[in-house]
C-alpha positions in Angstrom: 45.5 38.6 38.0 46.0 42.1 37.1 48.5 42.6 34.4 48.0 43.3 30.3 45.0 45.2 29.1 41.7 45.8 30.9 38.9 44.5 32.3 36.2 43.9 30.0 32.8 42.9 30.7 30.6 41.9 27.6 27.3 42.7 27.7 24.9 46.0 28.1 22.0 45.1 30.4 21.7 45.7 34.2 24.1 43.1 35.3 27.0 43.8 33.3 26.6 47.9 34.1 26.4 47.2 36.9 29.3 45.1 37.2 31.4 48.2 35.3 30.3 50.7 37.4 31.5 48.7 40.5 35.1 48.1 38.8 35.1 51.7 37.8 34.4 53.0 40.8 37.4 51.4 43.0 39.6 52.5 39.9 39.6 49.5 37.8 40.3 50.7 33.7 37.3 48.6 32.5 35.3 48.5 29.2 31.9 48.1 28.3 31.5 46.1 25.1 27.3 45.6 24.0 26.4 44.9 20.4 23.2 46.7 20.1 22.7 50.6 19.8 21.8 51.1 23.3 22.4 49.4 26.2 19.5 47.8 28.5 19.3 44.2 27.5 15.9 42.7 29.0 15.8 46.0 30.2 14.6 46.6 26.3 12.3 49.3 25.5 10.9 50.1 21.8 10.0 53.4 20.1 6.5 52.2 18.8 4.3 54.5 16.7 6.0 57.3 18.5 5.7 56.1 22.0 8.5 54.2 23.9 7.2 50.7 25.2 8.9 48.0 27.4 8.8 45.0 25.4 11.5 43.4 27.6 11.2 43.2 31.8 7.4 44.3 33.1 8.9 46.1 36.9 10.9 45.6 39.4 10.8 44.7 43.0 12.9 46.2 45.5 14.4 44.5 48.8 17.6 44.6 49.4 19.1 47.7 51.2 22.1 48.5 48.3 19.3 48.2 45.8 16.7 50.2 47.2 19.5 53.3 47.6 20.3 52.9 43.8 16.5 53.1 43.4 15.0 55.5 45.8 18.3 58.3 43.7 16.3 57.4 40.1 13.0 58.1 41.8 14.0 61.5 43.5 15.1 62.5 40.0 12.3 61.1 38.5 13.6 58.3 36.6 12.0 55.8 38.2 8.2 55.6 40.1 6.6 53.6 41.8 3.7 51.5 39.9 1.4 49.0 41.7 0.6 46.4 44.1 -1.9 44.6 42.7 -2.3 42.9 39.4 -5.7 40.8 38.9 -5.3 37.2 37.9 -7.1 35.2 34.9 -7.5 31.5 35.8 -8.6 29.3 32.4 -10.2 31.9 31.2 -12.1 33.4 34.4 -11.0 36.3 36.2 -10.1 35.8 39.4 -9.7 38.2 41.1 -6.7 40.4 42.4 -3.7 39.5 44.0 -1.3 41.9 46.4 2.3 41.5 46.5 5.6 43.8 46.5 5.4 47.1 45.1 6.4 47.3 41.1 8.3 50.2 40.3 8.1 51.0 36.4 10.0 54.0 34.6 8.5 57.2 33.1 10.8 56.5 30.1 10.9 52.5 30.0 13.2 50.7 32.1 16.2 50.5 29.7 16.8 54.8 30.5 17.7 53.4 34.2 20.4 51.1 32.6 21.6 54.0 30.8 21.4 56.2 33.7 23.5 53.6 35.5 26.2 53.7 32.9 26.9 57.4 32.5 30.8 58.1 32.7 31.7 54.2 31.6 33.7 53.4 28.7 31.2 51.7 26.5 31.7 50.8 23.2 29.4 49.0 20.3 30.7 45.7 19.1 30.3 41.9 18.8 32.5 39.6 20.4 33.0 36.3 19.0 35.3 34.4 21.0 36.9 34.1 24.4 40.2 31.8 24.2 43.1 31.6 26.7 45.9 33.7 26.2 48.8 31.3 26.2 52.7 31.9 27.3 53.5 34.4 24.8 51.5 37.5 26.4 52.7 37.6 30.0 50.2 39.1 32.6 47.1 38.5 30.1 45.6 35.4 30.8 42.5 35.5 27.8 42.0 36.9 24.6 39.4 38.8 23.6 38.8 38.7 20.0 43.0 38.6 20.2 42.9 41.5 22.4 44.6 40.6 25.4 43.0 41.3 28.6 43.2 41.4 32.4 39.5 39.6 33.0 36.4 39.2 31.1 32.7 39.4 32.2 30.4 37.8 30.8 27.0 39.5 31.5 24.0 37.7 29.5 22.2 34.3 29.4 24.1 30.6 29.5 23.5 29.9 26.1 25.1 32.9 24.9 27.3 33.0 27.1 28.9 29.7 26.1 29.4 30.2 22.6 31.9 32.7 23.3 34.0 30.5 25.5 37.0 28.7 24.1 36.4 24.9 25.0 39.8 25.6 26.8 38.1 27.2 29.3 36.2 24.3 31.2 35.4 25.9 34.5 33.4 28.1 33.4 31.5 26.5 30.5 30.7 23.5 32.5 29.1 26.7 35.1 27.0 27.4 32.3 24.1 24.7 32.6 20.7 26.8 32.2 19.5 26.9 28.8 16.9 29.5 30.1 13.4 30.1 28.4 11.8 31.7 25.1 9.0 34.3 25.3 7.4 36.4 22.6 6.3 39.5 23.8 3.4 41.5 21.8 2.4 45.2 22.1 -0.7 46.0 20.6 -1.8 49.9 20.6 -5.8 51.0 20.6 -7.3 54.5 19.6 -8.7 54.5 23.7 -9.1 52.1 26.1 -11.2 48.9 26.2 -10.6 47.9 30.1 -11.1 48.8 33.0 -9.3 51.9 34.2 -8.1 50.4 37.1 -6.5 47.6 36.0 -2.3 47.5 35.6 -1.7 43.5 34.7 -3.1 40.4 34.6 -1.3 37.4 35.5 -2.9 35.1 32.9 -2.9 31.1 33.9 -3.8 28.0 32.2 -3.7 30.0 28.7 -2.2 28.0 25.6 -0.8 31.2 24.3 -0.5 34.2 27.2 1.1 34.5 30.2 1.2 37.9 31.5 -0.8 41.4 30.4 0.7 44.8 31.3 -1.0 48.2 30.9 2.1 49.9 29.7 -0.2 53.5 29.7 -0.8 53.1 33.5 3.0 51.5 33.6 4.7 54.2 32.2 1.9 57.0 33.3 0.8 57.8 30.3 -2.9 56.6 30.2 -2.5 55.5 26.6 -4.1 52.5 25.5 -1.8 49.8 25.1 -0.8 46.8 26.3 1.7 44.3 26.5 1.8 40.9 26.8 3.9 37.7 27.0 4.1 34.7 25.3 4.6 31.1 27.4 7.8 29.8 27.1 6.1 27.2 25.2 4.4 28.8 22.6 6.9 30.9 21.9 9.5 27.6 21.4 7.4 26.6 18.6 7.1 30.1 17.1 11.2 30.7 17.4 11.8 30.0 13.6 9.1 32.4 11.8 8.0 34.5 14.9 6.1 36.7 12.6 3.2 33.4 12.5 2.3 34.2 16.0 1.3 38.1 16.2 -1.7 37.2 15.1 -2.7 34.1 17.3 -1.3 36.3 20.5 -3.5 39.1 19.0 -6.4 37.1 18.8 -5.5 35.4 22.5 -4.7 39.2 23.8 -8.2 40.2 22.7 -9.8 37.2 24.1 -8.5 37.0 27.5 -9.0 41.3 28.0 -12.8 40.9 26.6 -11.7 43.3 23.7 -13.8 43.1 20.6 -12.0 45.8 18.5 -9.2 45.0 16.9 -5.5 46.9 17.6 -4.6 50.1 15.4 -1.3 48.6 15.4 0.8 45.5 17.1 4.4 45.5 17.3 6.2 41.7 18.1 8.9 40.7 19.6 11.3 38.0 20.2 13.4 36.9 23.6 15.3 33.4 22.4 16.4 33.6 26.2 13.9 35.8 27.6 14.4 34.7 31.5 16.4 31.6 33.4 14.8 28.3 33.5 15.9 27.7 36.7 17.7 29.2 39.9 21.2 29.2 41.4 22.1 30.3 45.5 25.4 31.5 43.8 25.4 35.0 43.4 28.2 34.5 40.6 30.7 33.1 38.7 34.8 34.3 39.1 37.5 31.2 38.1 41.1 31.3 38.4 40.9 31.5 34.4 40.1 35.5 34.7 36.6 34.7 33.4 33.5 36.0 35.5 29.9 35.2 35.3 26.9 37.3 36.2 23.1 38.2 35.6 20.3 36.9 36.6 20.5 33.5 36.2 22.8 33.8 39.2 20.1 34.5 41.6 17.9 32.5 43.9 15.7 34.6 42.7 16.1 35.9 39.0 15.0 39.2 38.6 15.9 42.7 37.7 17.3 43.0 41.0 19.1 39.9 41.2 20.7 40.8 38.3 21.6 44.0 39.9 22.9 42.6 42.8 24.9 39.9 40.3 26.7 42.0 38.8 27.8 44.5 42.1 28.7 40.8 43.6 31.1 39.9 40.5 32.0 43.4 40.5 33.0 43.5 44.4 35.1 39.7 44.0 37.3 40.9 40.8 38.2 44.4 43.0 39.7 42.0 45.7 40.9 39.7 43.1 42.9 42.1 40.8 44.3 43.7 44.6 45.8 40.6 45.7 
């Protein structure tokens, strides 16, 4: 599959960056393209009222030894920190008590900072890709064109619906593999002058609510004690407000105050729309790589669609491409 052009990775989330990192470390000519101002994908953070708030993924867990080594390095350098192993549960409007689980990790600089650290030294270019098509017989050595540019292979590290839009109908194998519709989420960030909730609260799973599914204490998560909460909506609620998300800000604010038992409205709020927030299903395969030279990776290519799963998916695809290019 070697030949004309580099391998192009489209998508600057942790999966795409992990794939590009694996390729670059093996000596492969790779370029990472992302349409955003900064890398991070759905591990996004936004500066609100002069403070970085995690508006995408809430935390990550560690199970695989390879990912654990990466996290240990981040922790040693102060980029990541253990957050908590215990969240509260709200069941049908009532606080049902704590739920203990795996250690959850966070990042003082926001989860985006971890993706940016992983991308250090990579060739990164801001670009919105419009199409991926077969190169045709006129370009010996190149299998694909990315916006008319010949490449050896392309990796699409993004939710299935976004990847499918880019692929020419002739690239049937990859298009048929993209069968997950993904689910939407609205993320509401809200800040108060002081905390109006228990000092030992880190986060709460919200079950049986028409609006919310999760609330994170961002001050606890980031370690600075700020009176900031981030609430995630359910997929059904988000789906009804995708075209006009601003209409969801007030009902989400009211739901957050109701769930948390806060009488005072927040001093500020900010709403972020995630049209393709998380996979609707799971896969046993860690990635897709076909004879056309199209690779697919991300949290949708995992039996456990989490940050760790996305990272491992990118590494697995990168390793498969290294082997294919060397063959």
